[in-house]
C-alpha positions in Angstrom: 7.8 9.3 -0.6 8.7 10.9 2.6 11.3 9.3 5.0 10.1 6.6 7.2 10.8 7.0 10.9 11.4 3.8 12.6 11.4 5.3 16.3 8.7 7.5 17.9 8.5 11.1 16.1 10.2 13.8 18.1 8.3 16.6 16.3 4.8 17.4 15.0 6.2 17.6 11.4 8.2 14.2 12.0 4.8 12.6 13.1 2.9 13.7 10.2 5.6 12.6 7.7 5.8 9.2 9.5 1.9 9.0 9.5 1.8 9.7 5.9 4.5 7.3 4.8 2.9 4.6 6.8 -0.6 5.0 5.5 0.6 5.0 1.8 3.3 2.5 1.7 4.0 1.2 5.1 2.5 -0.8 7.9 -1.1 -0.8 9.0 -0.3 -1.4 12.7 2.2 1.6 12.7 -0.3 4.0 11.1 -2.7 2.8 13.8 -0.1 3.5 16.6 0.4 7.2 15.0 -3.3 7.6 15.2 -5.0 9.7 17.7 -7.4 8.2 20.0 -10.5 10.0 18.5 -9.5 8.9 15.1 -8.8 5.3 16.3 -12.4 5.3 18.0 -13.8 6.6 14.6 -12.4 3.9 12.7 -13.6 1.3 15.0 -11.7 -1.7 16.2 -8.0 -2.2 15.5 -8.2 -5.5 13.8 -10.9 -4.3 11.4 -9.0 -1.2 10.6 -5.7 -3.6 10.1 -7.8 -5.9 7.6 -9.4 -3.1 5.8 -6.1 -1.3 5.2 -4.5 -4.4 4.1 -7.1 -4.7 1.4 -6.9 -1.2 0.3 -3.1 -1.0 0.3 -2.9 -2.1 -3.6 -5.3 0.8 -4.6 -3.6 3.3 -2.4 -0.1 2.4 -3.8 -1.5 2.8 -7.4 -2.9 6.5 -6.4 0.4 7.3 -4.8 2.1 7.8 -8.4 -0.6 10.4 -9.2 -0.9 12.4 -5.7 1.9 13.6 -3.8 1.7 15.3 -0.3 3.9 17.7 1.1 4.2 18.6 4.6 3.7 22.4 4.9 4.2 24.9 7.8 3.2 24.2 11.6 1.7 26.5 13.8 0.4 26.0 17.5 -3.4 26.4 17.7 -4.0 27.9 21.3 -7.4 27.3 21.1 -7.3 23.5 20.6 -3.9 23.0 22.5 -2.5 21.4 19.6 -0.1 21.8 16.9 -1.7 22.4 13.2 0.4 20.8 10.4 -0.4 22.1 6.9 -0.6 19.4 4.1 -0.2 20.5 0.4 -1.5 17.7 -2.0 -0.1 17.8 -5.6 -1.3 16.1 -8.6 1.8 16.4 -11.2 3.3 19.6 -10.8 -0.1 21.5 -9.7 -1.2 22.3 -6.2 -4.5 20.6 -6.0 -5.6 21.6 -2.3 -4.2 22.3 1.1 -5.7 20.5 4.3 -4.6 20.7 8.0 -4.2 18.2 10.7 -3.4 18.3 14.5 -0.8 16.7 16.3 -1.6 16.0 20.0 0.5 14.2 22.8 -1.3 11.4 24.1 0.3 8.6 26.3 3.6 10.4 26.2 3.6 10.2 22.3 3.1 12.5 19.1 -0.3 11.4 17.3 -1.9 12.6 14.5 -5.9 13.6 14.2 -6.9 13.9 10.9 -11.0 13.7 11.5 -13.2 16.9 11.5 -15.1 17.8 14.5 -12.5 17.2 16.8 -13.4 20.4 18.6 -10.1 22.1 17.4 
């Protein structure tokens, strides 16, 4: 598990680490606060997200023992105007796949965008 950040993240890496921690073991409201607006819109109403996340939390925690996410490198994507942060997803000791998320600044805060089709 990554270190939980109690304050607003200051770097894209910290934003992604906090997002992952909150998504897996943390507070659904904090996860929501770390999501970019487009992700929030895709999820639907905040209250529904909080209820569904609470219901899914037990299953996600059980899978956390099987899957591990490591935050990899970062790079600025000029076309998107956002930082891309690489995620490395492991099962046991084997790398299973990599993915990337974007970190954007919205309302003065760093937020994580995970959905595809963001125009990035």
